[in-house]
Gaussian input, Z-matrix of N, CA and C with variables (Angstrom, degrees):
# hf/3-21g

backbone

0 1
 N
 C     1     B1
 C     2     B2     1     A1
 N     3     B3     2     A2     1     D1
 C     4     B4     3     A3     2     D2
 C     5     B5     4     A4     3     D3
 N     6     B6     5     A5     4     D4
 C     7     B7     6     A6     5     D5
 C     8     B8     7     A7     6     D6
 N     9     B9     8     A8     7     D7
 C    10    B10     9     A9     8     D8
 C    11    B11    10    A10     9     D9
 N    12    B12    11    A11    10    D10
 C    13    B13    12    A12    11    D11
 C    14    B14    13    A13    12    D12
 N    15    B15    14    A14    13    D13
 C    16    B16    15    A15    14    D14
 C    17    B17    16    A16    15    D15
 N    18    B18    17    A17    16    D16
 C    19    B19    18    A18    17    D17
 C    20    B20    19    A19    18    D18
 N    21    B21    20    A20    19    D19
 C    22    B22    21    A21    20    D20
 C    23    B23    22    A22    21    D21
 N    24    B24    23    A23    22    D22
 C    25    B25    24    A24    23    D23
 C    26    B26    25    A25    24    D24
 N    27    B27    26    A26    25    D25
 C    28    B28    27    A27    26    D26
 C    29    B29    28    A28    27    D27
 N    30    B30    29    A29    28    D28
 C    31    B31    30    A30    29    D29
 C    32    B32    31    A31    30    D30
 N    33    B33    32    A32    31    D31
 C    34    B34    33    A33    32    D32
 C    35    B35    34    A34    33    D33
 N    36    B36    35    A35    34    D34
 C    37    B37    36    A36    35    D35
 C    38    B38    37    A37    36    D36
 N    39    B39    38    A38    37    D37
 C    40    B40    39    A39    38    D38
 C    41    B41    40    A40    39    D39
 N    42    B42    41    A41    40    D40
 C    43    B43    42    A42    41    D41
 C    44    B44    43    A43    42    D42
 N    45    B45    44    A44    43    D43
 C    46    B46    45    A45    44    D44
 C    47    B47    46    A46    45    D45
 N    48    B48    47    A47    46    D46
 C    49    B49    48    A48    47    D47
 C    50    B50    49    A49    48    D48
 N    51    B51    50    A50    49    D49
 C    52    B52    51    A51    50    D50
 C    53    B53    52    A52    51    D51
 N    54    B54    53    A53    52    D52
 C    55    B55    54    A54    53    D53
 C    56    B56    55    A55    54    D54
 N    57    B57    56    A56    55    D55
 C    58    B58    57    A57    56    D56
 C    59    B59    58    A58    57    D57
 N    60    B60    59    A59    58    D58
 C    61    B61    60    A60    59    D59
 C    62    B62    61    A61    60    D60
 N    63    B63    62    A62    61    D61
 C    64    B64    63    A63    62    D62
 C    65    B65    64    A64    63    D63
 N    66    B66    65    A65    64    D64
 C    67    B67    66    A66    65    D65
 C    68    B68    67    A67    66    D66
 N    69    B69    68    A68    67    D67
 C    70    B70    69    A69    68    D68
 C    71    B71    70    A70    69    D69
 N    72    B72    71    A71    70    D70
 C    73    B73    72    A72    71    D71
 C    74    B74    73    A73    72    D72
 N    75    B75    74    A74    73    D73
 C    76    B76    75    A75    74    D74
 C    77    B77    76    A76    75    D75
 N    78    B78    77    A77    76    D76
 C    79    B79    78    A78    77    D77
 C    80    B80    79    A79    78    D78
 N    81    B81    80    A80    79    D79
 C    82    B82    81    A81    80    D80
 C    83    B83    82    A82    81    D81
 N    84    B84    83    A83    82    D82
 C    85    B85    84    A84    83    D83
 C    86    B86    85    A85    84    D84
 N    87    B87    86    A86    85    D85
 C    88    B88    87    A87    86    D86
 C    89    B89    88    A88    87    D87
 N    90    B90    89    A89    88    D88
 C    91    B91    90    A90    89    D89
 C    92    B92    91    A91    90    D90
 N    93    B93    92    A92    91    D91
 C    94    B94    93    A93    92    D92
 C    95    B95    94    A94    93    D93
 N    96    B96    95    A95    94    D94
 C    97    B97    96    A96    95    D95
 C    98    B98    97    A97    96    D96
 N    99    B99    98    A98    97    D97
 C   100   B100    99    A99    98    D98
 C   101   B101   100   A100    99    D99
 N   102   B102   101   A101   100   D100
 C   103   B103   102   A102   101   D101
 C   104   B104   103   A103   102   D102
 N   105   B105   104   A104   103   D103
 C   106   B106   105   A105   104   D104
 C   107   B107   106   A106   105   D105
 N   108   B108   107   A107   106   D106
 C   109   B109   108   A108   107   D107
 C   110   B110   109   A109   108   D108
 N   111   B111   110   A110   109   D109
 C   112   B112   111   A111   110   D110
 C   113   B113   112   A112   111   D111
 N   114   B114   113   A113   112   D112
 C   115   B115   114   A114   113   D113
 C   116   B116   115   A115   114   D114
 N   117   B117   116   A116   115   D115
 C   118   B118   117   A117   116   D116
 C   119   B119   118   A118   117   D117
 N   120   B120   119   A119   118   D118
 C   121   B121   120   A120   119   D119
 C   122   B122   121   A121   120   D120
 N   123   B123   122   A122   121   D121
 C   124   B124   123   A123   122   D122
 C   125   B125   124   A124   123   D123
 N   126   B126   125   A125   124   D124
 C   127   B127   126   A126   125   D125
 C   128   B128   127   A127   126   D126
 N   129   B129   128   A128   127   D127
 C   130   B130   129   A129   128   D128
 C   131   B131   130   A130   129   D129
 N   132   B132   131   A131   130   D130
 C   133   B133   132   A132   131   D131
 C   134   B134   133   A133   132   D132
 N   135   B135   134   A134   133   D133
 C   136   B136   135   A135   134   D134
 C   137   B137   136   A136   135   D135
 N   138   B138   137   A137   136   D136
 C   139   B139   138   A138   137   D137
 C   140   B140   139   A139   138   D138
 N   141   B141   140   A140   139   D139
 C   142   B142   141   A141   140   D140
 C   143   B143   142   A142   141   D141
 N   144   B144   143   A143   142   D142
 C   145   B145   144   A144   143   D143
 C   146   B146   145   A145   144   D144
 N   147   B147   146   A146   145   D145
 C   148   B148   147   A147   146   D146
 C   149   B149   148   A148   147   D147
 N   150   B150   149   A149   148   D148
 C   151   B151   150   A150   149   D149
 C   152   B152   151   A151   150   D150
 N   153   B153   152   A152   151   D151
 C   154   B154   153   A153   152   D152
 C   155   B155   154   A154   153   D153
 N   156   B156   155   A155   154   D154
 C   157   B157   156   A156   155   D155
 C   158   B158   157   A157   156   D156
 N   159   B159   158   A158   157   D157
 C   160   B160   159   A159   158   D158
 C   161   B161   160   A160   159   D159
 N   162   B162   161   A161   160   D160
 C   163   B163   162   A162   161   D161
 C   164   B164   163   A163   162   D162
 N   165   B165   164   A164   163   D163
 C   166   B166   165   A165   164   D164
 C   167   B167   166   A166   165   D165
 N   168   B168   167   A167   166   D166
 C   169   B169   168   A168   167   D167
 C   170   B170   169   A169   168   D168
 N   171   B171   170   A170   169   D169
 C   172   B172   171   A171   170   D170
 C   173   B173   172   A172   171   D171
 N   174   B174   173   A173   172   D172
 C   175   B175   174   A174   173   D173
 C   176   B176   175   A175   174   D174
 N   177   B177   176   A176   175   D175
 C   178   B178   177   A177   176   D176
 C   179   B179   178   A178   177   D177
 N   180   B180   179   A179   178   D178
 C   181   B181   180   A180   179   D179
 C   182   B182   181   A181   180   D180
 N   183   B183   182   A182   181   D181
 C   184   B184   183   A183   182   D182
 C   185   B185   184   A184   183   D183
 N   186   B186   185   A185   184   D184
 C   187   B187   186   A186   185   D185
 C   188   B188   187   A187   186   D186
 N   189   B189   188   A188   187   D187
 C   190   B190   189   A189   188   D188
 C   191   B191   190   A190   189   D189
 N   192   B192   191   A191   190   D190
 C   193   B193   192   A192   191   D191
 C   194   B194   193   A193   192   D192
 N   195   B195   194   A194   193   D193
 C   196   B196   195   A195   194   D194
 C   197   B197   196   A196   195   D195
 N   198   B198   197   A197   196   D196
 C   199   B199   198   A198   197   D197
 C   200   B200   199   A199   198   D198
 N   201   B201   200   A200   199   D199
 C   202   B202   201   A201   200   D200
 C   203   B203   202   A202   201   D201
 N   204   B204   203   A203   202   D202
 C   205   B205   204   A204   203   D203
 C   206   B206   205   A205   204   D204
 N   207   B207   206   A206   205   D205
 C   208   B208   207   A207   206   D206
 C   209   B209   208   A208   207   D207
 N   210   B210   209   A209   208   D208
 C   211   B211   210   A210   209   D209
 C   212   B212   211   A211   210   D210
 N   213   B213   212   A212   211   D211
 C   214   B214   213   A213   212   D212
 C   215   B215   214   A214   213   D213
 N   216   B216   215   A215   214   D214
 C   217   B217   216   A216   215   D215
 C   218   B218   217   A217   216   D216
 N   219   B219   218   A218   217   D217
 C   220   B220   219   A219   218   D218
 C   221   B221   220   A220   219   D219
 N   222   B222   221   A221   220   D220
 C   223   B223   222   A222   221   D221
 C   224   B224   223   A223   222   D222
 N   225   B225   224   A224   223   D223
 C   226   B226   225   A225   224   D224
 C   227   B227   226   A226   225   D225
 N   228   B228   227   A227   226   D226
 C   229   B229   228   A228   227   D227
 C   230   B230   229   A229   228   D228
 N   231   B231   230   A230   229   D229
 C   232   B232   231   A231   230   D230
 C   233   B233   232   A232   231   D231
 N   234   B234   233   A233   232   D232
 C   235   B235   234   A234   233   D233
 C   236   B236   235   A235   234   D234
 N   237   B237   236   A236   235   D235
 C   238   B238   237   A237   236   D236
 C   239   B239   238   A238   237   D237
 N   240   B240   239   A239   238   D238
 C   241   B241   240   A240   239   D239
 C   242   B242   241   A241   240   D240
 N   243   B243   242   A242   241   D241
 C   244   B244   243   A243   242   D242
 C   245   B245   244   A244   243   D243
 N   246   B246   245   A245   244   D244
 C   247   B247   246   A246   245   D245
 C   248   B248   247   A247   246   D246
 N   249   B249   248   A248   247   D247
 C   250   B250   249   A249   248   D248
 C   251   B251   250   A250   249   D249
 N   252   B252   251   A251   250   D250
 C   253   B253   252   A252   251   D251
 C   254   B254   253   A253   252   D252
 N   255   B255   254   A254   253   D253
 C   256   B256   255   A255   254   D254
 C   257   B257   256   A256   255   D255
 N   258   B258   257   A257   256   D256
 C   259   B259   258   A258   257   D257
 C   260   B260   259   A259   258   D258
 N   261   B261   260   A260   259   D259
 C   262   B262   261   A261   260   D260
 C   263   B263   262   A262   261   D261
 N   264   B264   263   A263   262   D262
 C   265   B265   264   A264   263   D263
 C   266   B266   265   A265   264   D264
 N   267   B267   266   A266   265   D265
 C   268   B268   267   A267   266   D266
 C   269   B269   268   A268   267   D267
 N   270   B270   269   A269   268   D268
 C   271   B271   270   A270   269   D269
 C   272   B272   271   A271   270   D270
 N   273   B273   272   A272   271   D271
 C   274   B274   273   A273   272   D272
 C   275   B275   274   A274   273   D273
 N   276   B276   275   A275   274   D274
 C   277   B277   276   A276   275   D275
 C   278   B278   277   A277   276   D276
 N   279   B279   278   A278   277   D277
 C   280   B280   279   A279   278   D278
 C   281   B281   280   A280   279   D279
 N   282   B282   281   A281   280   D280
 C   283   B283   282   A282   281   D281
 C   284   B284   283   A283   282   D282
 N   285   B285   284   A284   283   D283
 C   286   B286   285   A285   284   D284
 C   287   B287   286   A286   285   D285
 N   288   B288   287   A287   286   D286
 C   289   B289   288   A288   287   D287
 C   290   B290   289   A289   288   D288
 N   291   B291   290   A290   289   D289
 C   292   B292   291   A291   290   D290
 C   293   B293   292   A292   291   D291
 N   294   B294   293   A293   292   D292
 C   295   B295   294   A294   293   D293
 C   296   B296   295   A295   294   D294
 N   297   B297   296   A296   295   D295
 C   298   B298   297   A297   296   D296
 C   299   B299   298   A298   297   D297
 N   300   B300   299   A299   298   D298
 C   301   B301   300   A300   299   D299
 C   302   B302   301   A301   300   D300
 N   303   B303   302   A302   301   D301
 C   304   B304   303   A303   302   D302
 C   305   B305   304   A304   303   D303
 N   306   B306   305   A305   304   D304
 C   307   B307   306   A306   305   D305
 C   308   B308   307   A307   306   D306
 N   309   B309   308   A308   307   D307
 C   310   B310   309   A309   308   D308
 C   311   B311   310   A310   309   D309
 N   312   B312   311   A311   310   D310
 C   313   B313   312   A312   311   D311
 C   314   B314   313   A313   312   D312
 N   315   B315   314   A314   313   D313
 C   316   B316   315   A315   314   D314
 C   317   B317   316   A316   315   D315
 N   318   B318   317   A317   316   D316
 C   319   B319   318   A318   317   D317
 C   320   B320   319   A319   318   D318
 N   321   B321   320   A320   319   D319
 C   322   B322   321   A321   320   D320
 C   323   B323   322   A322   321   D321
 N   324   B324   323   A323   322   D322
 C   325   B325   324   A324   323   D323
 C   326   B326   325   A325   324   D324

   B1=1.6643
   B2=1.4745
   B3=1.3193
   B4=1.5008
   B5=1.5118
   B6=1.3702
   B7=1.4960
   B8=1.5740
   B9=1.2611
   B10=1.4301
   B11=1.3868
   B12=1.4127
   B13=1.4534
   B14=1.5124
   B15=1.3521
   B16=1.4388
   B17=1.4630
   B18=1.3556
   B19=1.4580
   B20=1.5256
   B21=1.3577
   B22=1.5142
   B23=1.4862
   B24=1.3546
   B25=1.3707
   B26=1.6031
   B27=1.3336
   B28=1.5371
   B29=1.5689
   B30=1.3850
   B31=1.4919
   B32=1.4519
   B33=1.2611
   B34=1.4354
   B35=1.5840
   B36=1.3621
   B37=1.5342
   B38=1.6625
   B39=1.1828
   B40=1.6101
   B41=1.4851
   B42=1.2961
   B43=1.3591
   B44=1.5204
   B45=1.3427
   B46=1.4568
   B47=1.5489
   B48=1.3223
   B49=1.5247
   B50=1.5398
   B51=1.2225
   B52=1.3987
   B53=1.3975
   B54=1.3930
   B55=1.4288
   B56=1.5942
   B57=1.2155
   B58=1.5115
   B59=1.5380
   B60=1.4461
   B61=1.4579
   B62=1.5757
   B63=1.3381
   B64=1.3798
   B65=1.5198
   B66=1.3582
   B67=1.4280
   B68=1.5358
   B69=1.2445
   B70=1.3744
   B71=1.5565
   B72=1.3265
   B73=1.5119
   B74=1.5257
   B75=1.3061
   B76=1.4723
   B77=1.5481
   B78=1.3076
   B79=1.3329
   B80=1.5204
   B81=1.3746
   B82=1.5325
   B83=1.6140
   B84=1.2871
   B85=1.4341
   B86=1.4753
   B87=1.3322
   B88=1.4415
   B89=1.4803
   B90=1.3349
   B91=1.4170
   B92=1.5225
   B93=1.4176
   B94=1.4773
   B95=1.4468
   B96=1.2883
   B97=1.4976
   B98=1.5146
   B99=1.4131
   B100=1.5411
   B101=1.5341
   B102=1.2895
   B103=1.5379
   B104=1.3851
   B105=1.3728
   B106=1.4269
   B107=1.5945
   B108=1.3944
   B109=1.4978
   B110=1.6101
   B111=1.2785
   B112=1.4457
   B113=1.5141
   B114=1.3049
   B115=1.4665
   B116=1.6111
   B117=1.2859
   B118=1.5933
   B119=1.5907
   B120=1.3475
   B121=1.4333
   B122=1.4025
   B123=1.3288
   B124=1.4798
   B125=1.5118
   B126=1.3952
   B127=1.4718
   B128=1.5593
   B129=1.3706
   B130=1.4339
   B131=1.4773
   B132=1.2935
   B133=1.4085
   B134=1.4758
   B135=1.2793
   B136=1.4658
   B137=1.4962
   B138=1.2778
   B139=1.4710
   B140=1.5868
   B141=1.3148
   B142=1.6022
   B143=1.5607
   B144=1.2846
   B145=1.4850
   B146=1.5617
   B147=1.3599
   B148=1.4075
   B149=1.5445
   B150=1.3874
   B151=1.5802
   B152=1.5716
   B153=1.2740
   B154=1.3854
   B155=1.6080
   B156=1.3191
   B157=1.5133
   B158=1.5720
   B159=1.2990
   B160=1.5004
   B161=1.4636
   B162=1.4724
   B163=1.4061
   B164=1.5069
   B165=1.3011
   B166=1.5664
   B167=1.6527
   B168=1.2867
   B169=1.5213
   B170=1.3328
   B171=1.4317
   B172=1.3914
   B173=1.5409
   B174=1.4152
   B175=1.5009
   B176=1.4760
   B177=1.3794
   B178=1.4098
   B179=1.4992
   B180=1.3254
   B181=1.5576
   B182=1.5503
   B183=1.3345
   B184=1.4118
   B185=1.5293
   B186=1.3775
   B187=1.4696
   B188=1.4475
   B189=1.2326
   B190=1.4642
   B191=1.5089
   B192=1.3854
   B193=1.3702
   B194=1.4009
   B195=1.3225
   B196=1.4159
   B197=1.4810
   B198=1.1831
   B199=1.5730
   B200=1.5935
   B201=1.2169
   B202=1.5361
   B203=1.4876
   B204=1.2145
   B205=1.4665
   B206=1.5472
   B207=1.3767
   B208=1.4073
   B209=1.5079
   B210=1.4034
   B211=1.4762
   B212=1.6232
   B213=1.3280
   B214=1.3907
   B215=1.5308
   B216=1.2081
   B217=1.3286
   B218=1.5608
   B219=1.3515
   B220=1.5107
   B221=1.5593
   B222=1.2922
   B223=1.5494
   B224=1.4807
   B225=1.2596
   B226=1.4915
   B227=1.4983
   B228=1.2349
   B229=1.4703
   B230=1.5429
   B231=1.2865
   B232=1.5413
   B233=1.4783
   B234=1.2803
   B235=1.4828
   B236=1.4474
   B237=1.3290
   B238=1.4259
   B239=1.5673
   B240=1.3526
   B241=1.3465
   B242=1.4606
   B243=1.3004
   B244=1.5216
   B245=1.4289
   B246=1.4242
   B247=1.4523
   B248=1.6484
   B249=1.2603
   B250=1.5166
   B251=1.5394
   B252=1.3265
   B253=1.4682
   B254=1.3890
   B255=1.2636
   B256=1.5318
   B257=1.6014
   B258=1.2578
   B259=1.4904
   B260=1.3876
   B261=1.3345
   B262=1.5516
   B263=1.4718
   B264=1.3040
   B265=1.5087
   B266=1.5848
   B267=1.3097
   B268=1.5312
   B269=1.4816
   B270=1.3046
   B271=1.5091
   B272=1.4605
   B273=1.2549
   B274=1.4872
   B275=1.6405
   B276=1.3418
   B277=1.4791
   B278=1.4620
   B279=1.2433
   B280=1.4773
   B281=1.5072
   B282=1.3746
   B283=1.5334
   B284=1.5330
   B285=1.3602
   B286=1.3536
   B287=1.5494
   B288=1.3076
   B289=1.4080
   B290=1.5600
   B291=1.3107
   B292=1.6446
   B293=1.4945
   B294=1.3525
   B295=1.3800
   B296=1.5073
   B297=1.4276
   B298=1.5223
   B299=1.6038
   B300=1.2315
   B301=1.6397
   B302=1.6260
   B303=1.1976
   B304=1.4834
   B305=1.5578
   B306=1.2962
   B307=1.5428
   B308=1.5187
   B309=1.3234
   B310=1.5793
   B311=1.4666
   B312=1.4197
   B313=1.5844
   B314=1.5251
   B315=1.3098
   B316=1.3193
   B317=1.6591
   B318=1.3623
   B319=1.4400
   B320=1.5580
   B321=1.2932
   B322=1.5644
   B323=1.5861
   B324=1.3246
   B325=1.5144
   B326=1.4146
   A1=98.28
   A2=115.36
   A3=119.20
   A4=111.60
   A5=113.66
   A6=123.19
   A7=106.67
   A8=118.16
   A9=118.47
   A10=114.15
   A11=116.79
   A12=120.18
   A13=115.80
   A14=116.12
   A15=121.71
   A16=114.20
   A17=117.93
   A18=118.69
   A19=109.21
   A20=115.14
   A21=119.09
   A22=103.18
   A23=120.85
   A24=126.11
   A25=113.54
   A26=108.21
   A27=115.17
   A28=112.95
   A29=113.22
   A30=118.58
   A31=110.03
   A32=123.99
   A33=125.31
   A34=112.06
   A35=109.61
   A36=116.13
   A37=106.59
   A38=111.88
   A39=119.03
   A40=108.48
   A41=118.91
   A42=121.95
   A43=115.61
   A44=111.35
   A45=117.04
   A46=115.15
   A47=114.69
   A48=120.38
   A49=108.67
   A50=124.76
   A51=130.16
   A52=113.87
   A53=120.43
   A54=123.48
   A55=105.43
   A56=122.45
   A57=127.61
   A58=110.24
   A59=115.44
   A60=118.11
   A61=108.43
   A62=119.89
   A63=124.58
   A64=110.59
   A65=117.15
   A66=123.82
   A67=115.75
   A68=119.72
   A69=121.83
   A70=112.38
   A71=121.95
   A72=117.21
   A73=113.37
   A74=115.16
   A75=119.60
   A76=112.61
   A77=121.24
   A78=128.83
   A79=112.45
   A80=113.46
   A81=114.55
   A82=108.49
   A83=113.31
   A84=120.04
   A85=103.60
   A86=122.20
   A87=128.77
   A88=113.89
   A89=117.72
   A90=115.87
   A91=109.32
   A92=110.86
   A93=121.58
   A94=112.16
   A95=117.01
   A96=121.40
   A97=113.27
   A98=121.50
   A99=118.89
   A100=109.50
   A101=122.10
   A102=115.58
   A103=110.51
   A104=125.67
   A105=123.08
   A106=112.80
   A107=111.85
   A108=113.14
   A109=109.41
   A110=112.91
   A111=122.07
   A112=111.03
   A113=114.30
   A114=123.05
   A115=107.05
   A116=110.26
   A117=115.30
   A118=110.06
   A119=108.52
   A120=117.96
   A121=113.47
   A122=122.34
   A123=123.53
   A124=111.03
   A125=112.22
   A126=116.61
   A127=99.23
   A128=118.44
   A129=124.04
   A130=111.33
   A131=122.17
   A132=121.29
   A133=111.78
   A134=123.04
   A135=125.99
   A136=114.91
   A137=118.32
   A138=119.07
   A139=111.40
   A140=112.42
   A141=113.94
   A142=106.22
   A143=118.09
   A144=118.85
   A145=108.02
   A146=122.61
   A147=123.25
   A148=111.82
   A149=115.48
   A150=117.30
   A151=103.99
   A152=123.34
   A153=121.51
   A154=110.80
   A155=112.26
   A156=119.04
   A157=106.66
   A158=120.86
   A159=129.63
   A160=105.40
   A161=118.37
   A162=115.38
   A163=112.38
   A164=116.05
   A165=118.36
   A166=115.45
   A167=114.10
   A168=120.73
   A169=111.29
   A170=121.72
   A171=120.82
   A172=113.23
   A173=115.35
   A174=119.94
   A175=114.07
   A176=119.20
   A177=128.64
   A178=115.91
   A179=111.97
   A180=122.12
   A181=108.22
   A182=114.51
   A183=116.81
   A184=116.09
   A185=120.88
   A186=123.46
   A187=108.41
   A188=118.67
   A189=128.14
   A190=110.03
   A191=116.34
   A192=122.14
   A193=113.31
   A194=119.71
   A195=124.02
   A196=113.12
   A197=118.54
   A198=129.29
   A199=105.87
   A200=116.63
   A201=117.73
   A202=114.23
   A203=119.64
   A204=124.35
   A205=111.13
   A206=119.42
   A207=126.41
   A208=111.23
   A209=112.35
   A210=118.47
   A211=109.63
   A212=117.65
   A213=128.31
   A214=115.56
   A215=122.64
   A216=121.80
   A217=119.06
   A218=113.80
   A219=125.06
   A220=115.84
   A221=119.44
   A222=116.65
   A223=105.28
   A224=115.40
   A225=123.36
   A226=110.70
   A227=117.53
   A228=126.35
   A229=107.05
   A230=111.63
   A231=115.69
   A232=111.88
   A233=119.13
   A234=125.89
   A235=113.31
   A236=127.66
   A237=124.88
   A238=108.20
   A239=115.80
   A240=122.96
   A241=108.87
   A242=119.12
   A243=128.16
   A244=109.50
   A245=114.57
   A246=119.46
   A247=107.57
   A248=118.88
   A249=121.26
   A250=107.59
   A251=120.82
   A252=121.35
   A253=108.01
   A254=120.15
   A255=122.75
   A256=107.44
   A257=119.80
   A258=123.57
   A259=108.92
   A260=114.36
   A261=123.40
   A262=104.02
   A263=116.70
   A264=119.59
   A265=107.17
   A266=112.67
   A267=118.75
   A268=107.01
   A269=110.57
   A270=120.69
   A271=111.67
   A272=112.01
   A273=123.72
   A274=110.51
   A275=114.65
   A276=113.74
   A277=112.34
   A278=123.13
   A279=126.25
   A280=105.07
   A281=106.76
   A282=120.19
   A283=112.06
   A284=113.43
   A285=121.36
   A286=109.28
   A287=117.16
   A288=126.62
   A289=111.52
   A290=108.29
   A291=109.60
   A292=114.59
   A293=123.01
   A294=128.92
   A295=114.84
   A296=113.61
   A297=119.19
   A298=105.99
   A299=105.10
   A300=110.03
   A301=108.78
   A302=110.83
   A303=117.87
   A304=109.05
   A305=113.91
   A306=118.34
   A307=108.67
   A308=111.49
   A309=117.42
   A310=105.37
   A311=115.28
   A312=119.89
   A313=103.98
   A314=119.17
   A315=124.00
   A316=117.00
   A317=116.96
   A318=114.11
   A319=101.30
   A320=112.46
   A321=119.88
   A322=106.21
   A323=108.48
   A324=109.84
   A325=107.34
   D1=134.48
   D2=170.31
   D3=-92.05
   D4=-179.52
   D5=-165.84
   D6=-62.85
   D7=-43.18
   D8=-178.84
   D9=-63.53
   D10=-41.21
   D11=175.53
   D12=-64.03
   D13=-38.44
   D14=174.37
   D15=-66.98
   D16=-29.12
   D17=177.67
   D18=-69.22
   D19=-40.38
   D20=-176.59
   D21=-64.57
   D22=-53.91
   D23=-175.72
   D24=-50.27
   D25=-45.93
   D26=-178.52
   D27=-67.54
   D28=-42.66
   D29=176.30
   D30=-64.42
   D31=-46.03
   D32=-179.04
   D33=-58.92
   D34=-35.25
   D35=-175.64
   D36=-95.06
   D37=8.75
   D38=-178.43
   D39=47.59
   D40=46.61
   D41=175.91
   D42=-98.25
   D43=86.74
   D44=-169.85
   D45=-62.66
   D46=-33.23
   D47=178.11
   D48=-65.49
   D49=-47.62
   D50=172.65
   D51=-55.92
   D52=-43.94
   D53=178.01
   D54=-61.48
   D55=-49.58
   D56=-170.85
   D57=-62.62
   D58=-34.16
   D59=-175.30
   D60=-76.89
   D61=-11.77
   D62=177.86
   D63=-74.15
   D64=-25.49
   D65=-178.07
   D66=-85.93
   D67=151.48
   D68=171.46
   D69=-59.89
   D70=168.57
   D71=175.55
   D72=-58.10
   D73=-36.00
   D74=-177.64
   D75=-107.02
   D76=25.97
   D77=-175.13
   D78=-61.30
   D79=156.39
   D80=-178.27
   D81=-124.10
   D82=145.74
   D83=-177.14
   D84=-128.93
   D85=110.49
   D86=-178.20
   D87=-118.73
   D88=110.63
   D89=-178.90
   D90=-121.12
   D91=122.26
   D92=-178.51
   D93=-101.31
   D94=0.63
   D95=-171.34
   D96=-72.57
   D97=-33.38
   D98=-179.49
   D99=-67.50
   D100=-13.94
   D101=179.95
   D102=-53.05
   D103=-41.99
   D104=-177.88
   D105=-69.96
   D106=-16.04
   D107=176.90
   D108=-91.84
   D109=16.48
   D110=-177.21
   D111=53.28
   D112=48.18
   D113=174.96
   D114=-129.05
   D115=161.24
   D116=177.09
   D117=-69.05
   D118=148.79
   D119=171.33
   D120=-67.57
   D121=156.56
   D122=177.50
   D123=-113.11
   D124=130.40
   D125=-178.43
   D126=-131.67
   D127=108.48
   D128=-178.89
   D129=-114.35
   D130=137.57
   D131=-176.62
   D132=-128.36
   D133=125.30
   D134=177.46
   D135=101.96
   D136=147.33
   D137=-170.32
   D138=-66.15
   D139=-41.55
   D140=-178.86
   D141=-63.20
   D142=-47.78
   D143=-175.37
   D144=-63.86
   D145=-34.24
   D146=177.35
   D147=-66.04
   D148=-36.52
   D149=179.43
   D150=-72.35
   D151=-38.72
   D152=-178.98
   D153=-65.49
   D154=-43.61
   D155=-179.93
   D156=-56.10
   D157=-57.92
   D158=-177.31
   D159=-56.17
   D160=-51.90
   D161=-174.44
   D162=-56.43
   D163=-50.30
   D164=179.87
   D165=-61.04
   D166=-35.50
   D167=172.18
   D168=-61.63
   D169=-48.48
   D170=-173.01
   D171=-81.50
   D172=-31.09
   D173=177.59
   D174=-65.17
   D175=-37.44
   D176=178.68
   D177=-93.55
   D178=7.68
   D179=177.99
   D180=50.24
   D181=43.51
   D182=172.43
   D183=-98.65
   D184=1.92
   D185=179.55
   D186=-154.48
   D187=141.85
   D188=168.87
   D189=-156.09
   D190=166.16
   D191=170.88
   D192=-131.79
   D193=150.03
   D194=175.61
   D195=-142.98
   D196=164.55
   D197=174.18
   D198=55.11
   D199=51.50
   D200=177.23
   D201=-68.09
   D202=135.53
   D203=178.30
   D204=-133.91
   D205=112.82
   D206=176.78
   D207=-71.45
   D208=112.83
   D209=-178.16
   D210=-83.51
   D211=-39.78
   D212=175.99
   D213=-161.04
   D214=-171.13
   D215=178.65
   D216=-66.89
   D217=-14.06
   D218=177.08
   D219=-112.35
   D220=3.15
   D221=-167.06
   D222=-143.43
   D223=138.27
   D224=166.59
   D225=-135.02
   D226=135.78
   D227=177.25
   D228=-109.02
   D229=135.98
   D230=-178.12
   D231=-161.07
   D232=168.54
   D233=172.12
   D234=-85.44
   D235=112.54
   D236=-179.60
   D237=-100.20
   D238=134.70
   D239=177.85
   D240=-109.87
   D241=123.86
   D242=171.89
   D243=-114.56
   D244=103.50
   D245=-165.43
   D246=49.03
   D247=-113.56
   D248=-175.76
   D249=-112.93
   D250=28.31
   D251=173.99
   D252=-114.63
   D253=130.63
   D254=-169.68
   D255=-117.66
   D256=138.89
   D257=178.27
   D258=-150.60
   D259=145.37
   D260=179.11
   D261=-79.79
   D262=124.15
   D263=-175.15
   D264=-117.27
   D265=156.65
   D266=168.66
   D267=-127.68
   D268=122.37
   D269=174.52
   D270=-96.13
   D271=125.32
   D272=173.96
   D273=-102.33
   D274=127.04
   D275=-176.74
   D276=-117.19
   D277=134.77
   D278=166.53
   D279=-113.17
   D280=138.86
   D281=-178.18
   D282=-99.13
   D283=146.62
   D284=174.13
   D285=-110.87
   D286=-145.25
   D287=175.13
   D288=-58.52
   D289=148.75
   D290=175.54
   D291=52.40
   D292=29.04
   D293=-178.32
   D294=49.85
   D295=30.57
   D296=174.09
   D297=-83.03
   D298=165.33
   D299=179.89
   D300=-82.91
   D301=123.67
   D302=177.15
   D303=-90.58
   D304=-44.56
   D305=175.67
   D306=-146.02
   D307=135.01
   D308=171.51
   D309=-122.76
   D310=125.15
   D311=-179.78
   D312=-118.29
   D313=121.12
   D314=168.28
   D315=-98.39
   D316=131.95
   D317=179.79
   D318=-138.54
   D319=159.78
   D320=172.77
   D321=-56.21
   D322=144.84
   D323=176.10
   D324=-85.94

């Protein structure tokens, strides 16, 4: 299973620790999709911060994804849920060393 498939698996299973291990030590997670939900964008830097971010979002049921579709080695399309606001999102992934995620950027589709 490659990195993009492992990310989808971990996100669907709400495994924040597995998600964070997919990122480089200083990886970036930038999420611009909540802007349409009248919420702040998320910019998270570093593996530990990414783990904490997803742990809190999953624990408080503030974020989930469904219907993921791999478009290519660098893009995933899915339905993102922010509380009760749903949006079709496109994730663009840049890889660093060892095929870990250096930067993941989400935008509305």
